[in-house]
N, CA, C, O and the ligand as a Tripos MOL2 file, in Angstrom:
@<TRIPOS>MOLECULE
protein
  301   299    76     0     0
PROTEIN
NO_CHARGES

@<TRIPOS>ATOM
      1 N         104.5470  238.2120  142.4420 N.3       1 MET1
      2 CA        105.5980  238.1290  141.2610 C.3       1 MET1
      3 C         105.2550  236.9400  140.3200 C.2       1 MET1
      4 O         104.9430  235.8420  140.7810 O.2       1 MET1
      5 N         105.3180  237.1790  139.0520 N.am      2 ALA2
      6 CA        104.9470  236.2180  137.9470 C.3       2 ALA2
      7 C         105.9990  235.0680  138.0330 C.2       2 ALA2
      8 O         107.1750  235.2050  138.3680 O.2       2 ALA2
      9 N         105.3670  233.9020  137.6700 N.am      3 ASP3
     10 CA        106.1230  232.9180  137.5400 C.3       3 ASP3
     11 C         107.6070  232.7560  136.7120 C.2       3 ASP3
     12 O         107.7560  233.3070  135.6210 O.2       3 ASP3
     13 N         108.3430  232.2030  137.1390 N.am      4 VAL4
     14 CA        109.7510  232.2540  136.3420 C.3       4 VAL4
     15 C         109.6020  231.0190  135.2850 C.2       4 VAL4
     16 O         109.2420  229.9110  135.6820 O.2       4 VAL4
     17 N         109.8360  231.2230  134.2100 N.am      5 LEU5
     18 CA        109.9640  230.2330  133.3960 C.3       5 LEU5
     19 C         111.1950  229.8910  132.6960 C.2       5 LEU5
     20 O         111.9620  230.8540  132.6810 O.2       5 LEU5
     21 N         111.6290  228.9070  132.1380 N.am      6 GLN6
     22 CA        112.8550  228.4570  131.7460 C.3       6 GLN6
     23 C         112.9080  228.0390  130.2420 C.2       6 GLN6
     24 O         111.8220  227.8800  129.6850 O.2       6 GLN6
     25 N         113.8850  227.8710  129.6310 N.am      7 ALA7
     26 CA        114.0700  227.5100  128.2960 C.3       7 ALA7
     27 C         113.6640  226.0330  128.2640 C.2       7 ALA7
     28 O         113.9060  225.1590  129.0970 O.2       7 ALA7
     29 N         112.8520  225.9410  126.8740 N.am      8 GLY8
     30 CA        112.2250  224.5120  126.7440 C.3       8 GLY8
     31 C         111.0020  224.5130  127.3030 C.2       8 GLY8
     32 O         110.3410  223.5000  127.0740 O.2       8 GLY8
     33 N         110.3910  225.5240  128.1120 N.am      9 GLU9
     34 CA        109.0630  225.2520  128.7650 C.3       9 GLU9
     35 C         108.2410  226.1260  127.6720 C.2       9 GLU9
     36 O         108.6380  227.0850  127.0100 O.2       9 GLU9
     37 N         107.0860  225.5500  127.6900 N.am     10 SER10
     38 CA        105.9660  226.2440  126.7600 C.3      10 SER10
     39 C         105.4970  227.5280  127.2790 C.2      10 SER10
     40 O         105.2890  227.7280  128.4760 O.2      10 SER10
     41 N         105.3110  228.5200  126.2200 N.am     11 VAL11
     42 CA        105.1370  229.9810  126.5410 C.3      11 VAL11
     43 C         103.3580  229.7990  127.0820 C.2      11 VAL11
     44 O         102.5170  229.2580  126.3630 O.2      11 VAL11
     45 N         103.1080  230.2720  128.2270 N.am     12 PRO12
     46 CA        101.6590  230.0560  128.8220 C.3      12 PRO12
     47 C         100.8220  231.1760  128.3090 C.2      12 PRO12
     48 O          99.6390  230.9250  128.0800 O.2      12 PRO12
     49 N         101.2840  232.4020  128.0940 N.am     13 PHE13
     50 CA        100.4200  233.4910  127.5780 C.3      13 PHE13
     51 C         101.4100  234.3970  126.5420 C.2      13 PHE13
     52 O         102.5520  234.8000  126.7600 O.2      13 PHE13
     53 N         100.6910  234.5480  125.5150 N.am     14 SER14
     54 CA        101.5170  235.8030  124.6040 C.3      14 SER14
     55 C         101.5850  237.0320  125.1970 C.2      14 SER14
     56 O         100.6400  237.5070  125.8270 O.2      14 SER14
     57 N         102.8750  237.7090  125.0060 N.am     15 GLY15
     58 CA        103.1070  238.8160  125.7770 C.3      15 GLY15
     59 C         104.4540  239.2620  125.7330 C.2      15 GLY15
     60 O         105.2930  238.6240  125.0980 O.2      15 GLY15
     61 N         104.7600  240.3890  126.4040 N.am     16 VAL16
     62 CA        106.3400  240.6540  126.5170 C.3      16 VAL16
     63 C         106.6370  240.0140  127.9990 C.2      16 VAL16
     64 O         105.9160  240.0240  128.9970 O.2      16 VAL16
     65 N         108.0920  239.3920  127.7800 N.am     17 TYR17
     66 CA        108.6170  238.6210  128.9260 C.3      17 TYR17
     67 C         110.0170  239.3090  129.0620 C.2      17 TYR17
     68 O         110.7910  239.6810  128.1790 O.2      17 TYR17
     69 N         110.1240  239.3720  130.5260 N.am     18 LYS18
     70 CA        111.5380  239.9330  130.9930 C.3      18 LYS18
     71 C         112.3680  238.8170  130.9610 C.2      18 LYS18
     72 O         111.9420  237.7400  131.3790 O.2      18 LYS18
     73 N         113.7720  238.9580  130.4140 N.am     19 VAL19
     74 CA        114.6210  238.0060  130.2160 C.3      19 VAL19
     75 C         115.7660  238.1630  131.1370 C.2      19 VAL19
     76 O         116.3480  239.2410  131.0170 O.2      19 VAL19
     77 N         116.2340  237.3480  132.0300 N.am     20 VAL20
     78 CA        117.2990  237.4660  132.8150 C.3      20 VAL20
     79 C         118.4170  236.3320  132.3830 C.2      20 VAL20
     80 O         118.1340  235.1370  132.2960 O.2      20 VAL20
     81 N         119.5090  236.7850  132.1690 N.am     21 HIS21
     82 CA        120.4480  235.9070  131.7320 C.3      21 HIS21
     83 C         121.4520  235.4290  133.0730 C.2      21 HIS21
     84 O         121.5780  236.0400  134.1340 O.2      21 HIS21
     85 N         121.9740  234.4130  132.7500 N.am     22 SER22
     86 CA        122.8810  233.9390  134.0110 C.3      22 SER22
     87 C         124.2140  234.9700  134.1420 C.2      22 SER22
     88 O         124.7680  235.3710  133.1180 O.2      22 SER22
     89 N         124.6040  235.2990  135.2540 N.am     23 GLY23
     90 CA        125.8110  235.9020  135.2100 C.3      23 GLY23
     91 C         125.7400  237.3340  134.8910 C.2      23 GLY23
     92 O         124.6970  237.9770  135.0140 O.2      23 GLY23
     93 N         126.7960  237.8090  134.5000 N.am     24 GLN24
     94 CA        126.8980  239.2450  134.0280 C.3      24 GLN24
     95 C         127.0060  239.3940  132.5100 C.2      24 GLN24
     96 O         127.5800  240.3650  132.0180 O.2      24 GLN24
     97 N         126.4670  238.4560  131.7910 N.am     25 GLN25
     98 CA        126.6280  238.5950  130.2510 C.3      25 GLN25
     99 C         125.8250  239.5940  129.6480 C.2      25 GLN25
    100 O         126.2230  240.1840  128.6430 O.2      25 GLN25
    101 N         124.7510  239.8320  130.1610 N.am     26 SER26
    102 CA        123.7900  240.8450  129.7530 C.3      26 SER26
    103 C         122.6760  241.4540  130.6520 C.2      26 SER26
    104 O         122.1460  240.7430  131.5050 O.2      26 SER26
    105 N         122.3230  242.7000  130.4920 N.am     27 GLU27
    106 CA        121.3960  243.1220  131.5380 C.3      27 GLU27
    107 C         120.2990  242.4730  131.0860 C.2      27 GLU27
    108 O         120.2990  241.9170  129.9880 O.2      27 GLU27
    109 N         119.1260  242.4830  131.9930 N.am     28 ALA28
    110 CA        117.8310  242.0130  131.7090 C.3      28 ALA28
    111 C         117.3220  242.7740  130.4280 C.2      28 ALA28
    112 O         117.8380  243.8600  130.1620 O.2      28 ALA28
    113 N         116.4330  242.3070  129.7040 N.am     29 HIS29
    114 CA        115.7510  242.8300  128.5090 C.3      29 HIS29
    115 C         114.4210  242.2990  128.3030 C.2      29 HIS29
    116 O         113.9670  241.4730  129.0940 O.2      29 HIS29
    117 N         113.7190  242.7310  127.2420 N.am     30 TYR30
    118 CA        112.4490  242.1770  127.2950 C.3      30 TYR30
    119 C         112.2670  241.7080  125.6670 C.2      30 TYR30
    120 O         112.8060  242.2480  124.7010 O.2      30 TYR30
    121 N         111.3600  240.5600  125.6550 N.am     31 VAL31
    122 CA        110.9850  240.1590  124.2470 C.3      31 VAL31
    123 C         109.8460  239.7150  124.1740 C.2      31 VAL31
    124 O         109.2820  239.3940  125.2200 O.2      31 VAL31
    125 N         109.2370  239.5840  123.0180 N.am     32 LEU32
    126 CA        107.8570  239.0790  122.6620 C.3      32 LEU32
    127 C         107.9210  237.5880  122.5300 C.2      32 LEU32
    128 O         108.8090  237.0040  121.9080 O.2      32 LEU32
    129 N         106.9370  237.0130  123.1460 N.am     33 ALA33
    130 CA        106.8380  235.6260  123.0070 C.3      33 ALA33
    131 C         105.0790  234.9650  122.6950 C.2      33 ALA33
    132 O         104.1440  235.4930  123.2970 O.2      33 ALA33
    133 N         104.9240  234.2390  122.0860 N.am     34 LEU34
    134 CA        103.9070  233.7070  121.4980 C.3      34 LEU34
    135 C         103.3250  232.5340  122.1530 C.2      34 LEU34
    136 O         104.0650  231.5500  122.1830 O.2      34 LEU34
    137 N         102.1030  232.4090  122.7130 N.am     35 ARG35
    138 CA        101.5760  231.3270  123.5180 C.3      35 ARG35
    139 C         101.7040  229.8810  122.4780 C.2      35 ARG35
    140 O         101.4140  229.7730  121.2870 O.2      35 ARG35
    141 N         102.1860  228.9780  123.3220 N.am     36 GLY36
    142 CA        102.4010  227.7260  122.5720 C.3      36 GLY36
    143 C         103.6790  227.3490  122.1380 C.2      36 GLY36
    144 O         104.0230  226.1750  122.0030 O.2      36 GLY36
    145 N         104.5290  228.5150  121.8750 N.am     37 GLU37
    146 CA        105.7020  228.2700  121.4210 C.3      37 GLU37
    147 C         106.6460  227.7560  122.6760 C.2      37 GLU37
    148 O         106.3240  227.9110  123.8540 O.2      37 GLU37
    149 N         107.7730  227.1660  122.2680 N.am     38 ALA38
    150 CA        108.8020  226.9440  123.5810 C.3      38 ALA38
    151 C         109.9000  228.2070  123.8590 C.2      38 ALA38
    152 O         110.4920  228.8200  122.9700 O.2      38 ALA38
    153 N         109.9920  228.3840  124.9630 N.am     39 PHE39
    154 CA        111.0980  229.4410  125.2070 C.3      39 PHE39
    155 C         112.4100  228.8520  124.7000 C.2      39 PHE39
    156 O         112.7410  227.6940  124.9560 O.2      39 PHE39
    157 N         113.2510  229.8140  123.8630 N.am     40 PRO40
    158 CA        114.6080  229.0740  123.3780 C.3      40 PRO40
    159 C         115.4920  229.2420  124.5290 C.2      40 PRO40
    160 O         115.3620  230.0880  125.4130 O.2      40 PRO40
    161 N         116.6350  228.1300  124.4070 N.am     41 GLY41
    162 CA        117.7860  228.4080  125.0780 C.3      41 GLY41
    163 C         118.8120  229.5460  124.5860 C.2      41 GLY41
    164 O         119.0640  229.8320  123.4160 O.2      41 GLY41
    165 N         119.2810  230.0580  125.6110 N.am     42 CYS42
    166 CA        120.1520  231.2690  125.2070 C.3      42 CYS42
    167 C         121.5410  230.6480  124.4640 C.2      42 CYS42
    168 O         121.9740  229.5520  124.8190 O.2      42 CYS42
    169 N         122.0930  231.3080  123.5780 N.am     43 LEU43
    170 CA        123.2940  230.8850  122.8560 C.3      43 LEU43
    171 C         124.4600  230.9940  123.6810 C.2      43 LEU43
    172 O         125.4920  230.3720  123.4330 O.2      43 LEU43
    173 N         124.3190  231.7850  124.6760 N.am     44 ARG44
    174 CA        125.7230  232.1620  125.8170 C.3      44 ARG44
    175 C         125.3060  231.4640  126.9290 C.2      44 ARG44
    176 O         126.2090  230.7430  127.3530 O.2      44 ARG44
    177 N         124.3290  231.4040  127.5360 N.am     45 CYS45
    178 CA        124.0200  230.7930  128.8930 C.3      45 CYS45
    179 C         123.0680  229.5110  128.8050 C.2      45 CYS45
    180 O         122.6320  228.8660  129.7580 O.2      45 CYS45
    181 N         122.8740  229.3160  127.6090 N.am     46 SER46
    182 CA        121.9250  227.9270  127.5880 C.3      46 SER46
    183 C         120.7710  228.0130  128.1510 C.2      46 SER46
    184 O         119.9880  228.9120  127.8450 O.2      46 SER46
    185 N         120.4770  227.0430  129.1070 N.am     47 ASP47
    186 CA        119.1490  226.7880  129.7110 C.3      47 ASP47
    187 C         119.3790  227.6090  131.1650 C.2      47 ASP47
    188 O         118.5620  227.3980  132.0610 O.2      47 ASP47
    189 N         120.2190  228.3170  131.3420 N.am     48 GLN48
    190 CA        120.3230  229.2950  132.7010 C.3      48 GLN48
    191 C         119.4100  230.4180  132.5570 C.2      48 GLN48
    192 O         118.8900  230.9630  133.5300 O.2      48 GLN48
    193 N         119.1950  230.7940  131.2630 N.am     49 VAL49
    194 CA        118.1740  231.8060  131.0520 C.3      49 VAL49
    195 C         116.9200  231.8120  131.8310 C.2      49 VAL49
    196 O         116.4820  230.7030  132.1350 O.2      49 VAL49
    197 N         116.1730  232.9960  132.2620 N.am     50 LYS50
    198 CA        114.9210  232.7980  132.7520 C.3      50 LYS50
    199 C         113.8410  233.8160  132.2230 C.2      50 LYS50
    200 O         114.1630  235.0000  132.1270 O.2      50 LYS50
    201 N         112.6340  233.4270  131.8930 N.am     51 PHE51
    202 CA        111.7270  234.4550  131.3200 C.3      51 PHE51
    203 C         110.7190  234.5830  132.3780 C.2      51 PHE51
    204 O         110.4430  233.6350  133.1130 O.2      51 PHE51
    205 N         110.1720  235.7190  132.4700 N.am     52 GLN52
    206 CA        109.0800  236.0070  133.4490 C.3      52 GLN52
    207 C         107.9050  237.2770  132.8070 C.2      52 GLN52
    208 O         108.2440  238.4250  132.5190 O.2      52 GLN52
    209 N         107.0330  236.9320  132.7320 N.am     53 LEU53
    210 CA        105.6590  237.6210  131.9260 C.3      53 LEU53
    211 C         105.5950  239.0480  132.5780 C.2      53 LEU53
    212 O         105.1510  239.2950  133.7000 O.2      53 LEU53
    213 N         106.0730  239.8700  131.7510 N.am     54 ALA54
    214 CA        105.8630  241.2340  132.2810 C.3      54 ALA54
    215 C         104.5810  242.0230  131.7650 C.2      54 ALA54
    216 O         104.0940  242.8530  132.5320 O.2      54 ALA54
    217 N         104.0150  241.8250  130.5440 N.am     55 LEU55
    218 CA        102.9980  242.3500  129.9920 C.3      55 LEU55
    219 C         102.1990  241.3620  129.1370 C.2      55 LEU55
    220 O         102.7290  240.9760  128.0950 O.2      55 LEU55
    221 N         100.9830  240.9130  129.4650 N.am     56 SER56
    222 CA        100.2640  239.9280  128.8160 C.3      56 SER56
    223 C          99.4370  240.6640  127.5140 C.2      56 SER56
    224 O          98.6470  241.5810  127.7360 O.2      56 SER56
    225 N          99.6890  240.1930  126.2100 N.am     57 ALA57
    226 CA         99.0300  240.8210  125.1370 C.3      57 ALA57
    227 C          98.9080  239.6340  124.1370 C.2      57 ALA57
    228 O          99.7790  238.8750  123.7140 O.2      57 ALA57
    229 N          97.7200  239.6870  123.9110 N.am     58 ILE58
    230 CA         97.1290  238.7850  122.5950 C.3      58 ILE58
    231 C          97.4560  239.3170  121.3010 C.2      58 ILE58
    232 O          97.5160  240.5390  121.1660 O.2      58 ILE58
    233 N          97.6840  238.5160  120.2920 N.am     59 HIS59
    234 CA         97.4770  239.2560  118.7030 C.3      59 HIS59
    235 C          96.1480  239.7710  118.5220 C.2      59 HIS59
    236 O          95.1630  239.2680  119.0630 O.2      59 HIS59
    237 N          96.1160  240.7980  117.7420 N.am     60 VAL60
    238 CA         95.1880  241.8280  117.6000 C.3      60 VAL60
    239 C          93.8530  240.9510  116.9840 C.2      60 VAL60
    240 O          92.6970  240.9340  117.4060 O.2      60 VAL60
    241 N          94.3540  240.3560  116.0270 N.am     61 VAL61
    242 CA         93.2250  239.2950  115.2520 C.3      61 VAL61
    243 C          92.7220  238.1690  116.2520 C.2      61 VAL61
    244 O          91.7130  237.5040  116.0140 O.2      61 VAL61
    245 N          93.3160  238.0430  117.1210 N.am     62 THR62
    246 CA         92.6940  236.7870  118.1960 C.3      62 THR62
    247 C          91.8630  237.4870  119.1130 C.2      62 THR62
    248 O          91.1060  236.7730  119.7700 O.2      62 THR62
    249 N          91.8180  238.8340  119.3370 N.am     63 HIS63
    250 CA         90.9380  239.4220  120.2420 C.3      63 HIS63
    251 C          89.5480  239.5100  119.7650 C.2      63 HIS63
    252 O          89.3660  239.7840  118.5780 O.2      63 HIS63
    253 N          88.4350  239.2880  120.6340 N.am     64 PRO64
    254 CA         87.0540  239.1010  120.0550 C.3      64 PRO64
    255 C          86.6020  240.5450  119.3910 C.2      64 PRO64
    256 O          85.6470  240.6370  118.6190 O.2      64 PRO64
    257 N          87.3130  241.5100  119.7460 N.am     65 PHE65
    258 CA         86.6370  242.7520  119.1820 C.3      65 PHE65
    259 C          87.3440  242.7980  117.7170 C.2      65 PHE65
    260 O          86.9050  243.7230  117.0330 O.2      65 PHE65
    261 N          88.2340  242.0900  117.1510 N.am     66 PHE66
    262 CA         88.5520  242.0760  116.0060 C.3      66 PHE66
    263 C          88.6000  240.7780  115.1470 C.2      66 PHE66
    264 O          89.0100  240.6950  113.9890 O.2      66 PHE66
    265 N          88.1620  239.8990  115.8380 N.am     67 HIS67
    266 CA         87.8210  238.2790  115.2310 C.3      67 HIS67
    267 C          86.6320  238.4150  114.6080 C.2      67 HIS67
    268 O          85.5730  238.7650  115.1280 O.2      67 HIS67
    269 N          86.8900  238.0500  113.1570 N.am     68 SER68
    270 CA         85.8420  238.1890  112.1740 C.3      68 SER68
    271 C          84.8590  237.0870  112.3170 C.2      68 SER68
    272 O          83.7290  237.2670  111.8630 O.2      68 SER68
    273 N          85.1380  236.0420  112.8580 N.am     69 GLY69
    274 CA         84.1760  234.8850  113.0770 C.3      69 GLY69
    275 C          83.4580  235.0740  114.1800 C.2      69 GLY69
    276 O          82.9360  234.0540  114.6290 O.2      69 GLY69
    277 N          83.2280  236.2970  114.8880 N.am     70 GLN70
    278 CA         82.6540  236.3020  116.0260 C.3      70 GLN70
    279 C          82.2770  237.8660  116.0680 C.2      70 GLN70
    280 O          83.0470  238.8180  115.9370 O.2      70 GLN70
    281 N          80.6410  237.8780  116.3250 N.am     71 ARG71
    282 CA         80.1960  239.2920  116.3940 C.3      71 ARG71
    283 C          80.3660  239.8640  117.7360 C.2      71 ARG71
    284 O          80.1830  239.1350  118.7110 O.2      71 ARG71
    285 N          80.6990  241.1040  117.8860 N.am     72 VAL72
    286 CA         80.9240  241.6460  119.2870 C.3      72 VAL72
    287 C          80.1120  242.8020  119.2980 C.2      72 VAL72
    288 O          80.2080  243.6470  118.4080 O.2      72 VAL72
    289 N          79.3150  242.9040  120.2440 N.am     73 LYS73
    290 CA         78.2810  244.2190  120.4620 C.3      73 LYS73
    291 C          79.0530  245.0910  121.3790 C.2      73 LYS73
    292 O          79.4780  244.6490  122.4470 O.2      73 LYS73
    293 N          79.2550  246.3480  120.9890 N.am     74 ILE74
    294 CA         79.7800  247.2030  121.5960 C.3      74 ILE74
    295 C          78.9940  248.3970  122.2640 C.2      74 ILE74
    296 O          78.3890  249.1380  121.4890 O.2      74 ILE74
    297 N          78.9380  248.6490  123.5310 N.am     75 GLY75
    298 CA         78.0190  249.7370  124.0160 C.3      75 GLY75
    299 C          76.6540  249.1350  124.5150 C.2      75 GLY75
    300 O          75.7740  249.8770  124.9500 O.2      75 GLY75
    301 ZN        122.1190  234.0900  128.2820 Zn       76 ZN76
@<TRIPOS>BOND
     1     1     2 1
     2     2     3 1
     3     3     4 2
     4     3     5 am
     5     5     6 1
     6     6     7 1
     7     7     8 2
     8     7     9 am
     9     9    10 1
    10    10    11 1
    11    11    12 2
    12    11    13 am
    13    13    14 1
    14    14    15 1
    15    15    16 2
    16    15    17 am
    17    17    18 1
    18    18    19 1
    19    19    20 2
    20    19    21 am
    21    21    22 1
    22    22    23 1
    23    23    24 2
    24    23    25 am
    25    25    26 1
    26    26    27 1
    27    27    28 2
    28    27    29 am
    29    29    30 1
    30    30    31 1
    31    31    32 2
    32    31    33 am
    33    33    34 1
    34    34    35 1
    35    35    36 2
    36    35    37 am
    37    37    38 1
    38    38    39 1
    39    39    40 2
    40    39    41 am
    41    41    42 1
    42    42    43 1
    43    43    44 2
    44    43    45 am
    45    45    46 1
    46    46    47 1
    47    47    48 2
    48    47    49 am
    49    49    50 1
    50    50    51 1
    51    51    52 2
    52    51    53 am
    53    53    54 1
    54    54    55 1
    55    55    56 2
    56    55    57 am
    57    57    58 1
    58    58    59 1
    59    59    60 2
    60    59    61 am
    61    61    62 1
    62    62    63 1
    63    63    64 2
    64    63    65 am
    65    65    66 1
    66    66    67 1
    67    67    68 2
    68    67    69 am
    69    69    70 1
    70    70    71 1
    71    71    72 2
    72    71    73 am
    73    73    74 1
    74    74    75 1
    75    75    76 2
    76    75    77 am
    77    77    78 1
    78    78    79 1
    79    79    80 2
    80    79    81 am
    81    81    82 1
    82    82    83 1
    83    83    84 2
    84    83    85 am
    85    85    86 1
    86    86    87 1
    87    87    88 2
    88    87    89 am
    89    89    90 1
    90    90    91 1
    91    91    92 2
    92    91    93 am
    93    93    94 1
    94    94    95 1
    95    95    96 2
    96    95    97 am
    97    97    98 1
    98    98    99 1
    99    99   100 2
   100    99   101 am
   101   101   102 1
   102   102   103 1
   103   103   104 2
   104   103   105 am
   105   105   106 1
   106   106   107 1
   107   107   108 2
   108   107   109 am
   109   109   110 1
   110   110   111 1
   111   111   112 2
   112   111   113 am
   113   113   114 1
   114   114   115 1
   115   115   116 2
   116   115   117 am
   117   117   118 1
   118   118   119 1
   119   119   120 2
   120   119   121 am
   121   121   122 1
   122   122   123 1
   123   123   124 2
   124   123   125 am
   125   125   126 1
   126   126   127 1
   127   127   128 2
   128   127   129 am
   129   129   130 1
   130   130   131 1
   131   131   132 2
   132   131   133 am
   133   133   134 1
   134   134   135 1
   135   135   136 2
   136   135   137 am
   137   137   138 1
   138   138   139 1
   139   139   140 2
   140   139   141 am
   141   141   142 1
   142   142   143 1
   143   143   144 2
   144   143   145 am
   145   145   146 1
   146   146   147 1
   147   147   148 2
   148   147   149 am
   149   149   150 1
   150   150   151 1
   151   151   152 2
   152   151   153 am
   153   153   154 1
   154   154   155 1
   155   155   156 2
   156   155   157 am
   157   157   158 1
   158   158   159 1
   159   159   160 2
   160   159   161 am
   161   161   162 1
   162   162   163 1
   163   163   164 2
   164   163   165 am
   165   165   166 1
   166   166   167 1
   167   167   168 2
   168   167   169 am
   169   169   170 1
   170   170   171 1
   171   171   172 2
   172   171   173 am
   173   173   174 1
   174   174   175 1
   175   175   176 2
   176   175   177 am
   177   177   178 1
   178   178   179 1
   179   179   180 2
   180   179   181 am
   181   181   182 1
   182   182   183 1
   183   183   184 2
   184   183   185 am
   185   185   186 1
   186   186   187 1
   187   187   188 2
   188   187   189 am
   189   189   190 1
   190   190   191 1
   191   191   192 2
   192   191   193 am
   193   193   194 1
   194   194   195 1
   195   195   196 2
   196   195   197 am
   197   197   198 1
   198   198   199 1
   199   199   200 2
   200   199   201 am
   201   201   202 1
   202   202   203 1
   203   203   204 2
   204   203   205 am
   205   205   206 1
   206   206   207 1
   207   207   208 2
   208   207   209 am
   209   209   210 1
   210   210   211 1
   211   211   212 2
   212   211   213 am
   213   213   214 1
   214   214   215 1
   215   215   216 2
   216   215   217 am
   217   217   218 1
   218   218   219 1
   219   219   220 2
   220   219   221 am
   221   221   222 1
   222   222   223 1
   223   223   224 2
   224   223   225 am
   225   225   226 1
   226   226   227 1
   227   227   228 2
   228   227   229 am
   229   229   230 1
   230   230   231 1
   231   231   232 2
   232   231   233 am
   233   233   234 1
   234   234   235 1
   235   235   236 2
   236   235   237 am
   237   237   238 1
   238   238   239 1
   239   239   240 2
   240   239   241 am
   241   241   242 1
   242   242   243 1
   243   243   244 2
   244   243   245 am
   245   245   246 1
   246   246   247 1
   247   247   248 2
   248   247   249 am
   249   249   250 1
   250   250   251 1
   251   251   252 2
   252   251   253 am
   253   253   254 1
   254   254   255 1
   255   255   256 2
   256   255   257 am
   257   257   258 1
   258   258   259 1
   259   259   260 2
   260   259   261 am
   261   261   262 1
   262   262   263 1
   263   263   264 2
   264   263   265 am
   265   265   266 1
   266   266   267 1
   267   267   268 2
   268   267   269 am
   269   269   270 1
   270   270   271 1
   271   271   272 2
   272   271   273 am
   273   273   274 1
   274   274   275 1
   275   275   276 2
   276   275   277 am
   277   277   278 1
   278   278   279 1
   279   279   280 2
   280   279   281 am
   281   281   282 1
   282   282   283 1
   283   283   284 2
   284   283   285 am
   285   285   286 1
   286   286   287 1
   287   287   288 2
   288   287   289 am
   289   289   290 1
   290   290   291 1
   291   291   292 2
   292   291   293 am
   293   293   294 1
   294   294   295 1
   295   295   296 2
   296   295   297 am
   297   297   298 1
   298   298   299 1
   299   299   300 2
@<TRIPOS>SUBSTRUCTURE
     1 MET1         2 RESIDUE 1 A MET
     2 ALA2         6 RESIDUE 1 A ALA
     3 ASP3        10 RESIDUE 1 A ASP
     4 VAL4        14 RESIDUE 1 A VAL
     5 LEU5        18 RESIDUE 1 A LEU
     6 GLN6        22 RESIDUE 1 A GLN
     7 ALA7        26 RESIDUE 1 A ALA
     8 GLY8        30 RESIDUE 1 A GLY
     9 GLU9        34 RESIDUE 1 A GLU
    10 SER10       38 RESIDUE 1 A SER
    11 VAL11       42 RESIDUE 1 A VAL
    12 PRO12       46 RESIDUE 1 A PRO
    13 PHE13       50 RESIDUE 1 A PHE
    14 SER14       54 RESIDUE 1 A SER
    15 GLY15       58 RESIDUE 1 A GLY
    16 VAL16       62 RESIDUE 1 A VAL
    17 TYR17       66 RESIDUE 1 A TYR
    18 LYS18       70 RESIDUE 1 A LYS
    19 VAL19       74 RESIDUE 1 A VAL
    20 VAL20       78 RESIDUE 1 A VAL
    21 HIS21       82 RESIDUE 1 A HIS
    22 SER22       86 RESIDUE 1 A SER
    23 GLY23       90 RESIDUE 1 A GLY
    24 GLN24       94 RESIDUE 1 A GLN
    25 GLN25       98 RESIDUE 1 A GLN
    26 SER26      102 RESIDUE 1 A SER
    27 GLU27      106 RESIDUE 1 A GLU
    28 ALA28      110 RESIDUE 1 A ALA
    29 HIS29      114 RESIDUE 1 A HIS
    30 TYR30      118 RESIDUE 1 A TYR
    31 VAL31      122 RESIDUE 1 A VAL
    32 LEU32      126 RESIDUE 1 A LEU
    33 ALA33      130 RESIDUE 1 A ALA
    34 LEU34      134 RESIDUE 1 A LEU
    35 ARG35      138 RESIDUE 1 A ARG
    36 GLY36      142 RESIDUE 1 A GLY
    37 GLU37      146 RESIDUE 1 A GLU
    38 ALA38      150 RESIDUE 1 A ALA
    39 PHE39      154 RESIDUE 1 A PHE
    40 PRO40      158 RESIDUE 1 A PRO
    41 GLY41      162 RESIDUE 1 A GLY
    42 CYS42      166 RESIDUE 1 A CYS
    43 LEU43      170 RESIDUE 1 A LEU
    44 ARG44      174 RESIDUE 1 A ARG
    45 CYS45      178 RESIDUE 1 A CYS
    46 SER46      182 RESIDUE 1 A SER
    47 ASP47      186 RESIDUE 1 A ASP
    48 GLN48      190 RESIDUE 1 A GLN
    49 VAL49      194 RESIDUE 1 A VAL
    50 LYS50      198 RESIDUE 1 A LYS
    51 PHE51      202 RESIDUE 1 A PHE
    52 GLN52      206 RESIDUE 1 A GLN
    53 LEU53      210 RESIDUE 1 A LEU
    54 ALA54      214 RESIDUE 1 A ALA
    55 LEU55      218 RESIDUE 1 A LEU
    56 SER56      222 RESIDUE 1 A SER
    57 ALA57      226 RESIDUE 1 A ALA
    58 ILE58      230 RESIDUE 1 A ILE
    59 HIS59      234 RESIDUE 1 A HIS
    60 VAL60      238 RESIDUE 1 A VAL
    61 VAL61      242 RESIDUE 1 A VAL
    62 THR62      246 RESIDUE 1 A THR
    63 HIS63      250 RESIDUE 1 A HIS
    64 PRO64      254 RESIDUE 1 A PRO
    65 PHE65      258 RESIDUE 1 A PHE
    66 PHE66      262 RESIDUE 1 A PHE
    67 HIS67      266 RESIDUE 1 A HIS
    68 SER68      270 RESIDUE 1 A SER
    69 GLY69      274 RESIDUE 1 A GLY
    70 GLN70      278 RESIDUE 1 A GLN
    71 ARG71      282 RESIDUE 1 A ARG
    72 VAL72      286 RESIDUE 1 A VAL
    73 LYS73      290 RESIDUE 1 A LYS
    74 ILE74      294 RESIDUE 1 A ILE
    75 GLY75      298 RESIDUE 1 A GLY
    76 ZN76       301 GROUP 0 **** ****
C-alpha cells in the first residue's frame, strides 16, 4: 500500500492521488498533484485529510521522449 501523506507535506511524485477526508463529509475522490507542491489542507476537515498516490504520472514535456533538450533514440 502506498504511503499516506498529509496536508502540508510535500508532494513526492506528480500524479493522481486518492483523497480520504475525515468522517463522513465526503466520499474518497481523486486529485492531480504536482511534485514539489505542498498538499493543501481541506476547508472542511483541515489537516485530517489524507492523500495516497494512486497513479504516478509526470508532465508530458518533462518526459525524456518529449523533452526538447534531450535526444531520445527510439527503436
Ligand atoms: Zn476534508
